[in-house]
C-alpha positions in Angstrom: 5.0 -1.1 -40.9 7.5 -3.8 -39.8 6.6 -6.1 -36.9 9.5 -4.6 -34.8 8.1 -1.1 -35.2 4.6 -2.4 -34.2 6.2 -3.9 -31.1 7.8 -0.6 -30.1 4.6 1.3 -30.7 2.5 -1.1 -28.6 5.0 -0.9 -25.7 4.9 2.9 -25.8 1.1 2.9 -25.7 1.1 0.6 -22.7 3.6 2.8 -20.8 1.7 5.9 -21.6 -1.5 4.4 -20.4 0.1 3.4 -17.1 1.4 6.9 -16.6 -2.0 8.4 -17.4 -3.7 6.1 -15.0 -1.2 7.2 -12.3 -1.7 10.9 -12.9 -5.5 10.7 -13.3 -6.3 8.2 -10.5 -9.3 9.6 -8.6 -8.5 11.3 -5.3 -9.8 9.4 -2.3 -12.3 11.1 0.0 -13.0 10.2 3.6 -14.1 12.6 6.4 -14.8 16.0 4.8 -15.3 19.0 7.2 -15.2 22.8 7.1 -11.8 24.4 7.3 -10.6 24.3 10.9 -7.5 25.4 12.8 -5.8 23.3 15.4 -6.3 24.4 19.1 -3.6 26.6 20.6 -2.8 24.0 23.2 -3.7 26.0 26.3 -6.3 23.6 27.5 -6.1 20.5 29.7 -7.6 17.0 29.9 -10.8 17.4 31.9 -11.3 15.5 35.2 -14.4 13.5 36.1 -16.7 15.3 38.5 -18.4 13.0 41.0 -20.9 15.3 42.7 -24.6 15.5 42.1 -25.7 16.3 38.6 -27.0 19.8 37.7 -29.4 18.6 35.0 -31.3 15.4 34.6 -32.7 13.6 31.5 -35.2 10.7 31.8 -38.3 9.1 30.2 -41.8 9.2 31.6 -42.5 5.5 31.6 -41.7 4.6 35.2 -42.5 0.9 34.7 -40.0 0.6 31.9 -37.4 2.5 34.0 -37.9 0.2 37.0 -37.5 -2.9 34.7 -34.2 -1.5 33.4 -32.7 -1.0 36.8 -34.1 -4.1 38.5 -30.8 -6.0 38.2 -28.6 -3.1 39.5 -26.6 -3.4 42.7 -28.7 -2.1 45.6 -26.7 1.1 46.1 -26.8 2.0 42.4 -30.5 1.1 42.2 -31.4 3.3 45.1 -29.5 6.2 43.6 -31.2 5.9 40.2 -34.6 5.7 41.9 -33.8 8.9 43.8 -32.6 10.7 40.6 -35.7 9.5 38.8 -38.0 11.2 41.4 -36.1 14.4 41.0 -36.1 14.1 37.2 -39.8 13.5 37.1 -40.3 16.9 38.8 -37.6 19.1 37.2 -35.8 17.1 34.5 -35.9 16.9 30.7 -37.3 14.1 28.4 -34.7 14.6 25.7 -30.9 15.1 25.9 -31.0 18.0 23.5 -33.3 19.9 25.8 -30.9 19.6 28.7 -27.9 20.7 26.5 -29.9 23.7 25.4 -30.5 24.6 29.1 -26.7 24.7 29.9 -26.0 28.4 30.6 -22.5 28.4 32.1 -19.3 26.3 32.2 -18.8 23.4 34.5 -22.3 21.8 34.5 -23.1 18.0 34.6 -25.9 16.4 32.7 -27.0 12.9 34.0 -29.0 10.6 31.7 -31.0 8.0 33.4 -31.4 4.5 31.9 -33.5 4.4 28.8 -33.7 4.6 25.0 -33.3 8.2 23.7 -34.4 8.7 20.1 -34.6 12.5 20.4 -37.9 12.7 18.4 -37.9 16.6 18.3 -34.6 16.5 16.4 -35.8 14.1 13.6 -38.1 16.2 11.3 -36.6 17.2 8.0 -35.3 20.8 7.8 -37.8 23.5 6.9 -37.6 27.2 6.1 -34.1 28.7 5.9 -32.5 25.5 7.2 -33.8 23.6 4.1 -32.0 26.0 1.7 -28.6 26.6 3.3 -25.9 27.6 0.9 -23.0 25.2 1.6 -20.7 23.0 -0.5 -21.5 19.3 -0.8 -19.1 16.5 0.1 -18.4 13.6 -2.2 -20.9 11.6 -0.1 -23.7 14.1 -0.7 -24.0 15.8 2.7 -23.5 19.6 3.1 -20.3 20.8 4.6 -21.7 23.4 7.0 -19.9 26.2 8.7 -20.0 26.6 12.5 -22.5 29.4 12.2 -24.7 27.2 10.0 -24.5 24.4 12.6 -25.7 26.8 15.3 -28.4 28.1 13.0 -29.7 24.6 12.1 -28.3 22.2 14.7 -30.4 19.2 13.6 -29.9 19.3 9.9 -27.2 16.7 10.5 -27.1 16.0 14.3 -29.4 14.1 16.6 -27.9 16.0 19.6 -25.8 19.1 19.0 -23.4 20.4 21.7 -22.1 23.7 20.3 -19.8 26.0 22.1 -20.4 24.6 25.7 -17.4 24.6 28.0 -16.4 22.0 30.6 -19.7 20.2 30.2 -20.0 16.6 31.5 -22.6 14.2 30.1 -22.9 10.8 31.7 -25.2 7.9 32.0 -26.3 6.6 35.4 -26.7 3.0 34.6 -24.7 -0.1 35.7 -23.2 -0.4 32.2 -22.9 1.7 29.1 -25.8 -0.3 27.5 -28.3 1.1 30.0 -28.4 4.5 28.3 -28.7 4.3 24.5 -28.8 7.3 22.1 -30.2 6.0 18.8 -30.2 8.0 15.6 -32.0 5.2 13.6 -29.9 6.1 10.5 -31.7 9.4 10.2 -28.8 11.7 11.1 -25.1 12.0 10.1 -24.1 12.2 13.8 -25.8 10.9 16.9 -23.9 13.4 19.1 -21.8 16.3 17.9 -19.6 18.3 20.2 -18.3 21.3 18.3 -16.0 23.9 19.9 -16.7 22.4 23.3 -13.4 22.6 25.3 -13.3 20.4 28.4 -16.2 18.2 27.4 -16.5 14.8 29.3 -18.6 11.9 28.0 -19.2 8.8 30.1 -21.2 5.6 30.4 -23.6 5.5 27.5 -24.1 4.0 24.0 -24.6 6.0 20.8 -25.6 4.1 17.6 -27.0 3.8 14.1 -26.0 6.9 12.1 -25.1 7.6 8.5 -21.7 8.9 9.5 -20.5 8.7 13.2 -22.0 8.2 16.6 -19.8 10.5 18.7 -18.1 13.4 17.0 -15.8 15.9 18.9 -14.6 18.8 16.7 -12.1 21.5 17.5 -11.9 20.9 21.2 -9.0 21.7 23.5 -9.7 19.1 26.2 -12.1 16.1 26.0 -12.6 12.7 27.6 -14.5 9.7 26.2 -14.8 7.3 29.1 -16.6 4.0 29.0 -18.7 4.8 26.0 -19.9 2.3 23.3 -20.5 3.2 19.6 -21.8 0.9 17.0 -23.5 0.3 13.6 -22.5 3.4 11.7 -21.8 4.0 8.0 -18.4 5.6 8.8 -17.0 6.0 12.3 -17.8 5.0 15.9 -15.7 7.7 17.6 -14.5 10.7 15.5 -12.4 13.4 17.1 -11.0 16.0 14.8 -8.6 18.9 15.1 -8.5 18.5 18.8 -5.9 18.5 21.6 -5.6 17.3 25.3 -7.9 14.4 24.5 -8.3 11.1 26.3 -10.2 7.9 25.2 -10.4 5.3 27.9 -12.3 2.0 28.5 -14.3 2.5 25.3 -15.7 0.0 22.7 -16.7 0.3 19.1 -17.9 -2.2 16.5 -19.9 -2.5 13.3 -18.5 0.6 11.6 -17.8 1.1 7.8 -14.6 2.9 8.4 -12.9 2.8 11.9 -14.2 2.3 15.4 -11.8 4.9 16.8 -10.6 7.8 14.6 -8.5 10.6 16.2 -8.2 12.5 12.9 -5.9 15.6 12.6 -4.9 15.4 16.2 -3.0 18.5 17.2 0.3 18.5 15.4 2.3 19.5 18.5 5.5 17.5 17.7 6.1 18.4 14.1 9.8 18.8 13.5 10.9 16.7 16.5 12.5 13.3 16.7 11.3 10.3 18.7 11.6 12.1 22.1 8.6 14.4 22.6 7.4 16.4 25.6 3.7 15.2 25.4 1.1 13.7 23.1 -2.1 15.5 22.1 -4.4 12.5 22.5 -4.2 9.3 24.6 -6.2 6.2 23.9 -6.1 3.4 26.5 -8.2 0.5 27.7 -10.4 0.4 24.6 -11.5 -2.4 22.4 -12.4 -1.9 18.7 -13.6 -4.9 16.8 -15.6 -6.1 13.7 -15.1 -2.8 11.9 -13.4 -2.1 8.6 -10.4 -1.0 10.7 -10.2 -0.9 14.5 -8.3 2.4 14.6 -7.5 5.0 11.9 -5.7 8.2 12.0 -5.5 10.4 8.9 -3.1 13.0 10.2 -3.3 11.1 13.5 -0.4 13.2 14.9 1.0 12.8 18.4 -1.4 10.1 19.5 -0.4 7.7 22.3 -2.2 4.4 21.8 -1.5 1.9 24.6 -3.0 -1.1 26.3 -5.9 -1.5 23.9 -7.3 -4.4 21.8 -7.9 -4.2 18.1 -9.2 -7.5 16.8 -11.5 -9.2 14.2 -11.5 -6.1 11.9 -10.3 -6.1 8.3 -7.3 -4.2 9.6 -6.2 -3.6 13.1 -5.0 0.0 13.0 -3.9 2.4 10.3 -2.2 5.8 10.1 -2.1 7.7 6.8 -1.5 10.8 4.8 -3.8 9.8 2.0 -6.8 12.2 2.3 -6.8 15.9 1.6 -8.4 18.5 3.8 -6.9 17.3 7.1 -4.7 19.7 9.1 -1.3 18.3 10.2 -0.4 16.3 7.1 1.8 14.3 6.6 0.9 12.1 9.6 3.6 11.9 12.3 4.5 10.8 15.9 2.0 8.2 16.7 3.2 5.8 19.5 1.7 2.3 19.8 2.7 0.1 22.7 1.4 -2.9 24.7 -1.6 -3.3 22.4 -3.2 -6.6 21.5 -3.6 -6.5 17.7 -4.7 -9.9 16.4 -7.0 -11.8 14.0 -7.9 -8.9 11.9 -9.0 -11.1 8.9 -12.6 -10.1 8.3 -13.5 -9.5 4.7 -16.6 -7.3 4.2 -16.1 -6.5 0.5 -18.5 -9.2 -0.6 -21.3 -7.1 0.9 -20.3 -4.4 -1.6 -20.1 -6.8 -4.5 -23.5 -8.4 -3.9 -25.4 -5.1 -3.6 -26.1 -5.2 0.2 -24.3 -1.9 0.8 -26.3 -0.3 -2.0 -29.5 -0.6 0.1 -30.6 2.1 2.5 -28.6 1.9 5.7 -31.6 0.7 7.7 -32.0 -2.3 5.4 -28.4 -3.4 5.3 -28.3 -5.5 8.4 -25.6 -3.7 10.4 -27.1 -5.2 13.6 -26.6 -8.7 12.2 -22.9 -8.2 11.4 -22.9 -6.4 8.0 -20.2 -3.8 7.5 -19.9 -1.7 4.4 -16.2 -0.8 3.9 -15.9 2.9 2.9 -12.3 2.9 1.6 -9.7 0.5 0.2 -8.0 -1.6 2.9 -5.9 -4.8 2.7 -7.8 -7.4 4.8 -5.7 -9.5 7.1 -3.3 -6.8 8.3 -2.3 -5.7 11.8 -0.9 -2.1 11.5 -1.0 -0.2 8.3 1.1 3.0 7.9 0.3 4.7 4.6 2.5 7.7 4.5 3.6 8.4 8.1 6.7 9.6 9.8 8.4 9.2 13.2 5.9 6.6 14.4 6.9 4.2 17.2 5.5 0.6 17.3 7.0 -1.1 20.4 6.1 -4.0 22.7 2.8 -4.9 21.0 1.4 -8.4 20.5 0.6 -8.7 16.8 -0.5 -12.2 15.7 -2.9 -14.3 13.7 -3.0 -12.2 10.5 -3.5 -13.8 7.1 -1.7 -11.0 5.2 0.9 -9.1 7.3 1.5 -7.9 10.8 3.1 -4.6 9.7 2.3 -2.8 6.3 4.2 0.3 5.3 4.0 2.3 2.2 4.6 5.9 1.2 2.0 8.3 -0.2 3.2 11.1 -2.5 2.1 14.6 -1.6 -0.1 15.2 -4.7 -2.5 12.6 -3.3 -3.2 15.0 -0.4 -3.5 18.0 -2.8 0.1 19.3 -2.5 2.0 19.8 -5.8 5.4 21.1 -4.6 8.1 18.8 -5.9 10.0 19.0 -2.7 7.2 17.4 -0.8 6.5 14.4 -3.0 8.8 12.1 -1.1 8.1 13.5 2.4 6.4 10.4 3.9 7.4 7.0 5.1 10.5 8.0 7.1 11.8 7.1 10.6 9.1 4.6 11.5 10.4 2.2 14.2 9.1 -1.3 14.8 10.9 -2.8 17.8 10.5 -5.3 20.6 7.1 -6.4 19.4 5.8 -10.0 20.0 5.1 -11.3 16.5 3.2 -14.5 15.8 2.6 -15.4 19.5 -0.2 -14.5 21.8 0.2 -13.2 25.4 0.3 -16.8 26.7 3.2 -17.6 24.4 1.1 -19.8 22.0 2.1 -19.7 18.4 -0.3 -17.7 16.3 1.8 -16.8 13.2 1.2 -14.0 10.7 1.5 -15.0 7.1 4.0 -12.2 6.7 5.5 -10.1 9.5 6.4 -7.2 7.2 5.2 -5.8 3.9 7.1 -2.7 2.8 7.1 -0.9 -0.5 10.8 0.1 0.0 10.4 3.8 0.0 11.7 6.2 2.7 14.7 6.5 5.0 15.3 5.8 8.7 12.7 3.0 8.9 13.7 0.0 10.8 12.4 -3.3 12.1 13.3 -5.7 14.9 15.9 -8.3 13.9 13.6 -11.3 14.8 10.9 -10.6 12.2 9.8 -13.7 10.3 8.7 -13.8 6.7 9.0 -10.4 5.1 8.7 -8.6 1.7 11.4 -7.6 1.1 13.5 -10.2 2.8 16.3 -7.7 3.7 15.0 -5.1 6.2 16.9 -2.4 8.0 17.5 -3.4 11.6 16.6 -1.2 14.6 19.4 -0.6 17.1 19.1 -0.6 20.8 18.5 3.1 20.9 15.8 4.9 19.0 17.2 6.4 15.9 19.9 3.7 15.5 19.4 1.9 12.1 21.7 -0.6 10.4 21.3 -1.8 6.8 19.0 1.0 5.8 18.5 3.0 2.6 16.8 6.2 1.6 14.8 5.4 -1.5 12.8 8.1 -3.3 10.2 5.7 -4.7 9.0 2.2 -3.8 9.3 -1.0 -5.7 7.6 -0.8 -9.2 5.4 -3.9 -8.8 4.2 -2.9 -5.4 3.4 0.6 -6.7 1.4 -1.0 -9.5 -0.5 -3.1 -6.9 -1.3 -0.1 -4.7 -2.4 1.9 -7.8 -4.8 -0.9 -8.9 -6.1 -1.5 -5.4 -6.8 2.1 -4.7 -9.5 2.3 -7.4 -12.3 1.3 -5.1 -15.6 3.0 -4.6 -18.3 1.7 -2.4 -21.1 3.9 -3.8 -20.3 2.8 -7.4 -19.8 -0.9 -6.3 -16.4 -0.8 -7.9 -14.0 -3.4 -6.7 -10.8 -3.4 -8.7 -10.1 -6.5 -10.7 -6.6 -7.7 -10.2 -6.3 -6.8 -6.5 -6.2 -9.6 -4.0 -7.7 -7.2 -1.3 -11.0 -7.8 -3.1 -10.7 -11.5 -3.7 -8.4 -11.9 -6.8 -6.3 -15.0 -6.6 -3.8 -16.7 -8.8 -3.6 -15.3 -12.3 -6.2 -12.7 -11.4 -3.7 -10.8 -9.3 -2.0 -7.8 -10.9 1.4 -8.8 -9.5 1.1 -12.3 -11.1 -0.2 -10.8 -14.3 2.8 -8.5 -14.5 5.2 -11.3 -13.7 3.7 -13.6 -16.3 3.5 -11.0 -19.0 7.1 -9.7 -18.5 8.4 -13.3 -18.2 6.7 -14.3 -21.5 8.2 -11.2 -23.2 11.7 -11.9 -21.9 11.4 -15.6 -22.7 10.3 -15.0 -26.3 13.0 -12.3 -26.8 15.7 -14.4 -25.2 14.7 -17.5 -27.0 14.6 -15.7 -30.4 18.0 -14.2 -29.8 19.5 -17.6 -28.9 17.8 -19.5 -31.8 18.8 -16.9 -34.4 22.2 -16.0 -33.2 23.6 -18.4 -30.6 21.9 -21.8 -30.9 25.2 -23.6 -31.7 26.9 -21.9 -28.7 27.0 -24.2 -25.7 27.3 -21.5 -23.0 24.4 -19.6 -24.5 22.3 -22.8 -24.5 23.0 -23.4 -20.8 22.3 -19.7 -20.0 19.0 -19.8 -21.8 17.8 -22.8 -19.8 18.8 -21.0 -16.6 16.9 -18.0 -17.7 13.8 -19.9 -18.4 14.0 -21.5 -14.9 14.4 -18.0 -13.4 11.5 -16.5 -15.3 9.3 -19.5 -14.2 10.2 -18.9 -10.6 9.5 -15.2 -11.0 5.9 -16.0 -11.9 5.7 -18.5 -9.0 7.3 -16.0 -6.6 4.6 -13.4 -7.4 1.9 -15.5 -5.8 0.5 -14.5 -2.5 1.9 -17.6 -0.7 5.4 -17.3 -2.1 6.0 -13.6 -2.1 7.5 -13.5 1.4 9.8 -16.5 0.8 13.2 -16.8 -0.9 11.6 -17.7 -4.3 11.5 -14.1 -5.7 15.2 -13.6 -4.8 16.1 -17.0 -6.3 14.2 -16.0 -9.5 16.3 -12.8 -9.7 19.5 -14.7 -9.1 18.8 -17.2 -12.0 17.7 -14.4 -14.3 20.8 -12.4 -13.5 23.0 -15.4 -14.2 21.2 -15.9 -17.6 21.7 -12.3 -18.7 25.4 -12.4 -17.6 26.2 -15.6 -19.4 24.2 -14.5 -22.5 26.1 -11.3 -22.6 29.5 -13.1 -22.5 28.3 -15.3 -25.4 27.4 -12.3 -27.5 30.7 -10.5 -27.1 32.4 -11.6 -30.3 29.6 -10.7 -32.7 27.8 -7.9 -30.9 30.0 -6.3 -28.3 27.7 -3.3 -27.4 24.6 -5.5 -27.0 26.7 -8.0 -25.1 27.9 -5.5 -22.5 24.4 -4.1 -22.2 23.2 -7.6 -21.4 26.0 -8.1 -18.9 25.1 -4.8 -17.2 21.4 -5.9 -17.1 22.5 -9.2 -15.5 24.6 -7.4 -12.9 21.6 -5.1 -12.0 19.4 -8.2 -11.6 21.9 -9.8 -9.3 22.2 -6.6 -7.4 18.4 -6.5 -7.1 18.5 -10.1 -5.7 21.1 -9.0 -3.1 19.1 -5.9 -2.3 15.9 -7.8 -1.6 17.3 -10.9 0.1 20.6 -10.0 1.8 21.1 -6.3 2.5 19.4 -3.2 1.2 22.0 -1.4 -0.9 22.8 2.0 0.7 23.4 5.2 -1.1 21.2 4.7 -4.1 17.9 6.8 -4.5 16.1 4.0 -6.5 15.8 0.3 -6.1 17.9 -1.7 -8.6 14.5 -3.0 -9.8 13.8 0.4 -11.4 17.1 0.5 -13.3 16.5 -3.2 -14.3 13.0 -2.4 -15.5 14.1 0.6 -17.7 17.2 -1.2 -19.1 15.1 -4.4 -19.6 12.7 -2.5 -21.9 15.7 -1.3 -24.0 17.2 -4.8 -24.0 14.0 -6.5 -25.2 13.7 -4.1 -28.2 17.3 -4.5 -29.0 17.2 -8.3 -28.7 14.2 -8.4 -31.0 15.9 -6.3 -33.6 19.1 -8.4 -33.3 17.1 -11.7 -33.7 15.1 -10.3 -36.6 17.9 -9.1 -38.7 18.5 -11.1 -41.9 21.4 -13.5 -42.2 22.4 -17.0 -41.1 23.1 -17.7 -37.5 26.7 -17.7 -36.4 28.3 -21.0 -35.6 29.9 -22.0 -32.3 32.9 -19.8 -32.0 35.2 -22.6 -30.8 38.5 -22.2 -32.8 39.0 -24.8 -35.6 42.4 -25.8 -37.0 43.1 -24.2 -40.4 43.3 -26.6 -43.4 46.2 -26.6 -45.8 45.7 -24.6 -48.9 46.4 -25.8 -52.4 48.6 -23.5 -54.5 46.9 -20.7 -56.3 45.8 -22.2 -59.6 46.7 -19.0 -61.5 44.7 -16.6 -63.5 43.5 -19.1 -66.0 41.3 -20.7 -63.3 38.9 -17.8 -63.6 38.1 -18.7 -67.2 36.4 -22.0 -66.4 32.8 -21.9 -67.6 29.9 -24.3 -68.2 29.1 -27.6 -66.5 32.6 -27.9 -65.0 32.4 -24.6 -63.2 31.4 -25.9 -59.8 33.9 -28.7 -60.0 36.6 -26.3 -60.8 35.7 -24.0 -57.9 35.7 -27.0 -55.5 39.1 -28.2 -56.7 40.7 -24.8 -56.7 39.7 -24.1 -53.1 41.9 -26.9 -51.9 41.2 -29.5 -49.1 38.9 -28.6 -46.3 37.1 -25.7 -48.1 33.4 -25.1 -47.5 31.3 -26.0 -50.6 30.0 -22.9 -52.2 32.8 -20.6 -50.8 34.4 -18.1 -53.1 37.6 -19.3 -54.7 39.9 -17.0 -52.7 38.0 -17.4 -49.4 40.0 -18.5 -46.3 39.6 -22.0 -45.1 36.7 -22.4 -42.7 35.0 -19.2 -43.9 31.1 -19.1 -44.1 29.4 -20.1 -47.3 29.0 -17.1 -49.5 32.0 -15.2 -48.1 33.7 -12.9 -50.5 37.3 -13.3 -51.8 38.7 -10.8 -49.4 37.6 -12.5 -46.2 40.6 -13.1 -44.0 42.7 -10.4 -45.6 43.8 -7.2 -43.8 41.6 -8.1 -40.8 42.3 -6.3 -37.6 42.8 -7.7 -34.1 39.1 -7.6 -33.4 38.4 -10.7 -35.5 36.4 -13.4 -33.8 37.6 -16.9 -33.0 37.2 -19.5 -35.7 38.1 -17.2 -38.6 41.6 -17.8 -39.8 43.8 -15.5 -41.9 44.7 -16.7 -45.4 48.1 -18.2 -45.5 50.8 -15.9 -46.5 48.8 -12.7 -46.1 50.3 -11.8 -42.7 47.0 -10.4 -41.6 44.9 -11.2 -38.5 41.7 -13.2 -38.7 38.7 -11.2 -39.9 35.2 -11.2 -38.2 32.6 -13.1 -40.1 29.2 -11.3 -40.3 25.9 -12.6 -41.8 25.0 -11.0 -45.1 23.3 -7.7 -44.6 23.9 -7.5 -40.8 25.7 -4.6 -39.2 27.6 -4.8 -35.9 25.4 -3.6 -33.0 
């Protein structure tokens, strides 16, 4: 097998392997729950009741109680003492007991200051509860039906609130830390409210679970008011498939996924534009910090997030359509405004790498600041939108991020389990980023982000404010004064190839298997370890070798081709430099494309005389590269479904193979095609000349050729012809003959094209 065929075969194997990896990439799993339907929307946001409580919960240790309330203001201290006297007579010692005693809607449970470990809920399941028939999640827990939750409420929950209506549960302390509900890592959920329309939670702390502290499921109407959640494997607050919800004045930290997660919020605005009649969930006055991500919303539809603070997480906030089993996908209509989103640069992946997260939860050190990231997440990012539509990000302060303020990429529908072709490009449309304060804090002090925008390029109707700083790509569609106005935008069906490769590599993360993808800078790869730099270096080496071989074998005496090759080498070197994390958002990648495009264009012009088809293919490749530079740095080219990078990539593969074949074909290299003056010919010596033999043969040939002939040329060769040319060179040649090849005097014919022996025209 020839070396050219081996090259083609190896390239085919690489492309096939990449396609297989894309098609077989493992589906990511996050929150897995029984099938639920979204509420009908007939509920309302519940109001706080301020009267005397109906049911009381307290502990029996009066001394400990009095110590807890000793620092309270006098009025609050007196009220708690009065409630304690009543609770000692008629109250409950565990919250679950009080919940079980609720027999009608509209009751209020008051929890007095204390630590509530709910000891009766802790024993392992027995009897029928130990043998429930239910599917298992990817994390190993059973996905129980609602009936099974009612049958065995403490298989997974420390406190189970099932089917209660308009119930209010509140702590009576001076702060939310005075009442603590502690699962001690023995239950999935500290407090689960399932099918509890109108539930109101206020003024307590829930902590230390193997999933989430406070879980509200399938509720039409809920409020989470002044509640703290912390130190959980997954979420602090999880509300799922719910409507008419309100989070306010809450706090969450130390969670392996997000502090606040309004997943599958009721999809009430599907099909609408930016102007909507209402939002299903409102989140305001909360702080979420030192988590994997402050806020997340898989199918976080119609959520209004305003006047919160998301800081010192790995990522500030994220919306996505990346996980199956969530009603309301693809995600749409989140609205973020007046939030402080800053300094989200934590990196908790080393705890996965060193085995800390493989220990039992109780031994991991969550209370000392350990966080075990549950999914892949680019650290150092403000707001991530992975497959969302019609989201508004306006008037937020986003600063101090070591990666990017805004991160936008599309997610194909097969990731969420939908195979219809028409849905594969239905995400990453109409996201508006306008009037935000980027790289400055509220006091106006400079706190720059490394990059203000990272976008994979897919989708239509997306726009950014004109004053964004460093961005990738450099040319972004601008938002107009009115929502919906976009200038300079495109409608691409697929993102940039290198960015898709990065996302594919980085997604192959698994905390249980301690698998941190090599090549992804999210997990610490730097320099040549990064997949983007590896791709840039590999492709640049291939192009440099192919281009140099073509120049050396076919064009090394051509001055224009030599200059072009030097320009090309400079462009390829800059392409590698521009793939680094520091230079990606600068002009370097566009400059690399510019120089590479000039190289291919000039090289194509130099190839025209000898190989016109390859020449014009090279010129087209150069034009596509220049168009790609314009698209990334100046203005996104409208009206094309793919980035010029895809066309450049596909044609570049063809060109490399073609250039290798052209360079490898046998025959001497052509000379510089600069025209040379034809030498005078001596008269034809006549037929007897052909009879010269023996030692004088070469001398006779030289003399018969006349002055200026090339030694070794055939006797009837035209002056200036290549050595070894046949006697008919220069006779009967058509108008396509190349420069520097003269017709024989007296033939009346045009110059003929010289061609190395054994080589065909491309």
